[in-house]
N, C-alpha and C positions, 0 to 999 in steps of 0.2 A: 292580396286586397290590398289597395292604393289608396288609401286616406292621405287627403292634404291636412298640413297643421296651419293652423295661425298662432303665429308664434306671440300672440297677445297675454297680460297677465288676466283679460277679464275670462280666457281660457283655463288658467291654472289647476283648476280642480279635477277637469278633465281629463287633463293630459298626466296630471299623476292617478288617477285612475288606470289609466291607460296601462302606465307602466306597472300595475300590479296585476293589471287582467293578464290571463292566461295564454298572449296571441305567441305565435312562431318569433324565435330572435329577427329573422328575415322579415316579418312584418312590422316590427317594432323597429327594426332599423330603415325602412321606407317611409315610416309617419317623419320619422328626423330630417329625413332628406327632401321631402315635397312639403317644405316649411313657403309660407308666402304671406300676402297681403287679402284678406277678402276678394276681391277684384281681381287678383291674379289668381285665385282659386275657382273663379268664375269662371276664367278664359281656360282654365286646366281640364274643368269639369266638361267644359263643352266639349273642348279636343278631346275629350275621353283618355286626357294623361293621367288623370288619375279617377276614380273610381265614386268617390266620396268626399265630402268635406262640409264644411259647416261655410255657407256663400254670402256675400249681399243678400241679404232676404229679399231684395225686389227682383233678384234674378231670380227667387225659388217658383215663380210661374211659369215658368220653360216646362213645357206640358213631357219633355223627355226626361224627367227627374222622378223617384218616390221622394216624397217630403219625411222627413221623421218627427217627431216629438221632441227633438232637442234643438235650445236655439240660445242666441246672446238675448237675454231681454232686459229691459229694466222696469218699474213699477215707480217714476217719478225719475228726480237726479240720477246720473247716470257716472257724472264725472270724467269721462271721457269722451264724450262726443260732443263738440263743444264748436262754437263759433266766437271768435274774440270781438268783441266789439270793439270801435270805433278803428277799425282796421278794413284795408284794402281787400273786396270780394276775391276770393281766392278759394276753390274748390280741393279737396285732399283725393290726390287720384286711388288712395288706398280703398275706397269703401265707396260705389253708388248709391247705398241707400243712404248713406248723412248724408251725401251733397245731394239728394232727391228731398230727402228731411228739410235742409235748411230754405231749399226751393218753398215748399210745401207750408213752411212757417214763416217765410218773409221773411227770413232774418240774412241780413247783409255782413259782411267780413269772411275771416278767411277762417276755414272750417279745417278742424283739428280731431283727430281720430287718435284711440290705442294709447297705448304706454305715454307717447310723447303729450299728448294731449294732457294726462293726467301729471306729469310731469311736469307743464307750464302752467296747468290749473293749483298746483301744490307750491309753484314758484311763484307765482305774481298774484293769487289768490281768486276765490271763485267769482268776485263780482267783476271779475275784467270780462267775464265770458258768458254767453249764453247755452245753459248747460240743455241739450235739444230732448234728452229724454224728459227732463223737469217740465219742458215747455209744452211739449205733445200728451203728455198727461194733465196738462192742467186746462187743454182747450179739448179734450176728449174724454177724460176717465179714464181711460186705456193703457195699458203697456205699451212698451216700443218694442217690436223683433228687430232686433239689429242685424243679426245673421241665423240663418236657419241650416240644420242640416238636411241634405239630399244626398242622393245617391244615386248611379244609372246600373249598376248591380250589385248582386251579394247583400241584397235588401235584408235578407230574413237574419245573418250574421250581421249586423250594422243594429238592427232595430235588437238583437238579446243585451247586445253591449250596450247602450242606451238605455233600455228599460232598466239595466242592471244598475247604470249611473245613476239612473232616476232617482232610486228607490234608497242609496246610502247619501250619507254625510260625510263628506271627505275629510282628512285631514291630513294637511299638508306636512311634511316632518320639517323639521326645524333648517336641516343643511340645504333641501330642495328654497324655502324660503330665504335663507341666506345666497345660495347665489345668485337668486331674481333681485335680490335686495340690492347686491354688490352688480350685477350685471345694467340693470333699469336706473339704478342709481334713487331707489324709492324706498325708503326703510320699511322693513320686516313687517313691523306693526300698521304702516299704512297701507299696504299692501293687503293685507287681512284686513282692514278697514275699508277699502276700494271693494272689496271682493263682496262685503256685505250688503250692495249696489244691485249685483248681479242676479241675476234667477235663468234658471236653463230650460225648464217645465216648459211645455208649448200647449197649453190649455185653454178652456174655450174664450175667454177672452183675449189670450195671444192672437189668437186665430182669427177671432172679431178685429183685433188691433191692424191686424196683420192684410188681411180683406179690406180693411178700410184707409191704410197708406196705399195698395196699388191701385183701388180706386184714387185716390187722388192725384197718384202719379198718372196715370193715363189722362188727367186732367192737364198735365204738367207736359203732354205731345211723350212721354215717356215710351220707348218701343223696347225693350229688352232683344 
């Protein structure tokens, strides 16, 4: 089991779940070792350096991958996938999906994702940014899938893990919240507030949204 980990707050509940799940110590160490951004994990999965990860959703159409029903999704504002208003146009190398979404939505400015985006949102205020999850929802009445769980082998094992995760409500222990609050310089209460904007089940609406996104990306000459 070689699972690549996105070490962002948006997947904190899943990583808490994995800590408790009965995996071997070697598997758990491997998860901590194989950390990266969504874009880097796309490359690692493609090169078979890992066998599963939540990767940029735009890369999930690769026919080599088995797609499972776990993703990083939002039904409206997401607070951590942003374009800064009145700024020089700049893409974020960490996420292919977010960069393409900014083009589809015709938003000019600096693309910022992940924990750094959330920090800047909290520091500068929401009026300084376009929230791409919110704008996508306003235009399509659909959620957005920023990342999707894909694997190249061990599909049955991953499917079992994911199905169990999606059936549970995960409570994050205080000591873990405090650790992340300190390392991210974001208060524990704001981390919990932020996680209310994230969902993980990829159901019919999410699948429709992803299909629409990839269709629009093709019009912009995206070639994964």
